C-alpha positions in Angstrom: 61.8 -29.2 68.0 59.2 -31.7 66.7 59.0 -34.9 68.5 59.4 -38.1 66.5 56.1 -40.0 65.8 55.9 -43.0 68.1 56.4 -46.2 66.2 53.4 -48.5 66.1 54.0 -51.9 67.7 53.3 -54.7 65.3 50.6 -57.1 66.4 51.5 -60.5 67.6 51.0 -63.4 65.2 47.8 -65.4 65.7 49.7 -68.5 66.9 51.3 -66.5 69.7 48.0 -64.9 70.6 46.4 -68.3 70.9 49.2 -69.6 73.2 48.8 -66.5 75.4 45.0 -67.0 75.7 45.5 -70.7 76.5 48.1 -69.9 79.2 45.8 -67.3 80.7 42.8 -69.7 80.7 45.0 -72.4 82.3 46.0 -70.0 85.1 42.4 -69.1 85.8 41.4 -72.7 85.8 44.1 -73.5 88.3 42.9 -70.6 90.4 39.3 -72.1 90.2 40.6 -75.5 91.4 42.6 -73.9 94.2 39.5 -71.9 95.4 37.4 -75.1 95.3 40.0 -77.0 97.4 40.4 -74.3 100.1 36.6 -73.7 100.4 35.9 -77.4 100.7 38.6 -77.9 103.3 37.8 -74.8 105.4 38.1 -75.5 109.1 37.3 -73.1 111.9 40.2 -74.4 114.0 42.8 -73.4 111.4 44.7 -70.1 112.2 43.1 -67.4 110.1 42.2 -63.8 110.0 39.2 -64.3 112.3 41.1 -66.7 114.6 44.7 -65.9 115.4 45.3 -68.8 117.8 47.5 -71.8 116.9 45.7 -75.1 117.0 48.3 -77.5 115.7 48.0 -79.1 112.3 46.4 -77.2 109.4 43.4 -78.9 107.9 43.1 -76.7 104.8 44.6 -78.2 101.6 45.9 -74.7 100.7 48.1 -74.4 103.7 48.4 -71.2 105.6 47.5 -69.1 102.5 44.5 -71.3 101.8 43.3 -71.0 105.4 43.6 -67.2 105.4 42.0 -66.8 102.0 39.1 -69.1 102.6 38.4 -67.4 105.9 38.3 -64.0 104.3 36.0 -65.1 101.5 33.6 -66.9 103.7 33.6 -64.1 106.3 32.8 -61.5 103.6 30.4 -63.4 101.3 29.4 -66.5 103.2 28.5 -69.5 101.0 28.1 -67.0 98.2 31.9 -67.0 97.9 31.4 -70.0 95.6 30.3 -67.6 92.9 34.0 -66.7 92.5 34.6 -70.3 91.5 31.8 -70.0 89.0 33.3 -66.8 87.6 36.6 -68.5 87.0 35.0 -71.6 85.5 32.9 -69.4 83.1 36.0 -67.5 82.0 37.8 -70.8 81.2 34.9 -72.2 79.3 34.3 -69.0 77.3 38.0 -68.7 76.4 38.4 -72.3 75.1 35.1 -72.0 73.2 36.3 -68.9 71.4 40.0 -69.8 71.2 40.2 -69.6 67.4 38.3 -66.3 67.0 40.3 -63.2 66.3 40.6 -60.8 69.3 38.0 -58.1 69.4 37.6 -55.0 71.5 34.7 -56.0 73.9 35.4 -53.5 76.7 31.8 -52.5 77.2 30.6 -56.1 77.1 33.2 -57.0 79.7 32.1 -54.3 82.0 28.4 -55.3 81.6 29.3 -58.9 82.5 31.4 -57.8 85.4 28.6 -55.6 86.7 26.1 -58.5 86.3 28.4 -60.8 88.3 28.8 -58.2 91.2 25.0 -57.8 91.2 24.5 -61.5 91.4 27.1 -61.9 94.1 25.8 -59.1 96.4 22.1 -60.1 96.0 23.1 -63.7 96.7 24.7 -62.7 100.0 21.5 -60.9 101.0 19.3 -63.8 100.1 21.6 -66.1 102.0 21.4 -64.0 105.1 17.6 -63.8 105.0 16.8 -67.4 104.0 19.6 -69.7 105.1 20.2 -68.6 108.7 19.0 -71.9 110.1 21.5 -74.0 108.0 24.1 -75.8 110.1 27.2 -74.9 108.1 30.7 -74.0 109.5 31.3 -70.4 108.7 33.6 -67.8 110.3 30.7 -65.3 110.5 27.0 -65.2 109.8 25.3 -66.6 106.7 26.0 -64.3 103.8 29.0 -62.9 105.5 29.5 -59.3 106.5 28.1 -58.0 103.1 25.0 -60.2 103.4 24.4 -59.0 106.9 24.3 -55.4 105.7 22.4 -56.0 102.4 20.0 -58.5 103.8 19.4 -56.5 106.9 18.6 -53.4 104.9 16.3 -55.2 102.5 14.5 -56.8 105.4 14.1 -53.6 107.3 12.8 -51.6 104.2 10.7 -54.3 102.4 10.1 -56.9 105.0 11.3 -60.5 105.2 9.3 -61.7 102.2 9.5 -58.6 100.1 13.2 -58.2 100.6 13.7 -61.8 99.6 11.7 -61.4 96.4 13.6 -58.2 95.4 16.9 -59.8 96.0 15.9 -62.9 94.0 14.9 -60.6 91.2 18.3 -58.9 91.3 20.0 -62.3 91.4 18.1 -63.3 88.2 19.0 -60.0 86.5 22.7 -60.3 87.5 22.8 -63.9 86.3 21.3 -62.9 82.9 23.8 -60.0 82.5 26.7 -62.2 83.6 26.0 -65.2 81.4 24.1 -63.6 78.6 21.3 -66.1 79.1 17.8 -64.9 78.3 15.3 -66.1 80.8 12.5 -66.0 78.2 14.5 -68.2 75.8 15.4 -70.5 78.7 11.7 -70.7 79.6 10.7 -71.5 76.0 13.4 -74.2 75.8 12.3 -75.6 79.1 8.7 -75.7 78.0 9.7 -77.3 74.7 11.7 -80.0 76.5 8.8 -80.6 79.0 6.3 -80.9 76.2 8.5 -83.2 74.2 9.2 -85.4 77.2 5.5 -85.5 78.0 4.5 -86.5 74.5 7.2 -89.3 74.4 6.0 -90.6 77.8 2.4 -90.6 76.7 3.2 -92.4 73.4 5.2 -95.0 75.3 2.3 -95.4 77.8 -0.2 -95.8 75.0 2.0 -98.3 73.1 2.4 -100.3 76.3 -1.3 -100.2 76.9 -2.1 -101.2 73.3 0.4 -104.1 73.5 -1.2 -105.4 76.8 -4.7 -105.1 75.3 -3.6 -107.0 72.2 -2.0 -109.7 74.2 -5.1 -110.1 76.4 -7.3 -110.2 73.2 -5.0 -112.8 71.7 -5.1 -115.0 74.8 -8.9 -114.7 74.9 -9.2 -115.6 71.2 -6.9 -118.6 71.5 -8.9 -119.8 74.5 -12.2 -119.4 72.5 -10.7 -121.2 69.5 -9.5 -124.1 71.6 -13.0 -124.5 73.2 -14.7 -124.4 69.7 -12.2 -127.1 68.5 -13.1 -129.4 71.4 -16.8 -128.9 70.6 -16.4 -129.8 67.0 -17.1 -133.5 66.1 -14.6 -134.9 63.6 -16.5 -137.0 61.1 -14.8 -139.3 58.5 -14.5 -137.8 55.1 -17.4 -138.6 52.8 -16.4 -140.4 49.6 -18.9 -140.4 46.7 -18.4 -143.5 44.5 -19.3 -143.1 40.9 -22.2 -145.1 39.7 -21.2 -147.3 36.6 -24.2 -148.0 34.5 -24.0 -151.1 32.4 -24.9 -150.6 28.8 -26.3 -153.8 27.2 -24.7 -154.7 23.9 -26.8 -154.6 20.9 -27.3 -157.8 18.8 -25.5 -156.2 15.9 -22.4 -155.5 18.0 -22.4 -159.1 19.2 -22.8 -160.4 15.7 -20.1 -158.2 14.3 -17.6 -158.9 17.1 -14.3 -160.2 15.6 -13.3 -163.7 16.6 -9.6 -164.4 17.5 -7.5 -165.7 14.6 -5.3 -167.8 16.8 -5.9 -169.7 19.9 -4.0 -168.7 23.0 -0.4 -169.8 22.6 1.7 -170.8 25.6 4.5 -168.5 26.7 7.9 -169.3 25.1 11.4 -167.9 25.9 12.8 -165.0 23.9 15.4 -165.7 21.2 19.1 -165.2 22.2 20.9 -161.9 21.3 23.6 -163.6 19.3 21.2 -164.0 16.5 21.4 -160.2 15.9 24.1 -158.7 13.7 26.9 -157.0 15.7 27.0 -153.2 15.4 29.8 -151.5 13.4 32.7 -150.3 15.6 33.6 -147.5 13.3 31.3 -144.6 13.4 31.5 -142.3 10.5 32.0 -138.7 11.4 32.4 -135.5 9.4 35.9 -134.8 8.1 37.9 -131.7 9.1 37.5 -130.3 5.6 33.7 -130.7 5.8 33.6 -129.0 9.2 35.7 -126.1 7.9 33.6 -125.7 4.8 30.4 -125.7 6.9 31.9 -123.1 9.3 32.7 -120.8 6.4 29.2 -121.3 5.0 27.7 -120.4 8.3 29.8 -117.2 8.6 28.8 -116.1 5.0 25.1 -116.9 5.4 24.9 -114.8 8.6 27.0 -112.0 7.0 24.3 -111.8 4.3 21.8 -110.8 7.0 24.2 -108.3 8.5 25.3 -110.4 11.4 29.1 -110.8 11.7 30.1 -113.9 13.6 33.1 -116.2 13.8 32.9 -120.0 14.3 35.4 -120.8 17.0 34.8 -124.5 17.4 32.9 -127.5 15.9 32.0 -130.6 17.9 31.0 -133.5 15.6 28.7 -136.2 17.0 27.2 -139.4 15.9 24.0 -137.7 14.9 24.4 -133.9 15.0 27.4 -131.5 14.9 27.5 -128.6 17.3 29.1 -125.3 16.1 30.1 -122.6 18.6 30.1 -119.1 17.2 31.4 -115.8 18.7 29.5 -112.6 17.7 31.5 -109.6 16.7 31.6 -106.4 18.9 28.2 -104.7 18.8 26.2 -107.8 17.7 23.5 -108.8 20.2 22.3 -112.3 20.8 18.7 -111.6 19.9 19.8 -110.6 16.3 21.0 -114.1 15.8 17.9 -115.7 17.5 15.5 -113.5 15.4 16.9 -114.9 12.2 15.1 -118.2 12.8 
């Protein structure tokens, strides 16, 4: 009897997948905060896996669970237990950065990142055991924990103190690169570019400041020199050259032909009164409306003969001249009317 083919499960809608990824990232973020709190508030006097006695009040913010978990992490990994907080933080950041991307099968990439993290964690415990043994830090066991004691001790025995430290640092760098996907060569290039840009900006700022100071010093020196030269200068009154008037003697002919006055000098007399003048007419003759209309029509016709279409909109008669206001038709420019003159 043939078995029925299994029914394929329909994929979840994108909105539901986004909500699930957000919830997972929030849970991991809460776990990172919890780990940070219990590692920061670790106290050797709290009852834990390495100390079963009761010492009264718990000091760990995570309570009994936080005291036990922080004791186990620090006993196994030492201060390198903080890398677990970094793992959780990196997951949260990566999830929220790629929240809108469709889900892809990245199983091999996940295993590579996980292997890089484990390599980074284990090498860090060995370096901690070899290099930080003199640090005064409250830990349930040795620096680097139980794993660091084994890894660091083996590396120191096989390669020496310095050689083991160098090899473990190299493994840490390799694990960090695999875990984060960061290329050390690209990081070195970006660091070099940043250092070069910073150096150039600082040098330009220093040169600009130096040039400004030199300019200010030169300006002060020049102003002092100008003030000294002004004091030395003697201010003389302006020289005025008077024109020389040369007297030309009159010729005898000019003297003989000189006209004699017809009348003798008369004494000044008052002006005649104004009432002797005729009064001005009160009525000023102006153009009649018929004359204004006739003239307006004549202006429109004369301009139309030259291809300029206008319309007289008003006429203002005056005592001497009459002003006519015209309105050009659409498309008629003002220079067409002016050029007719």
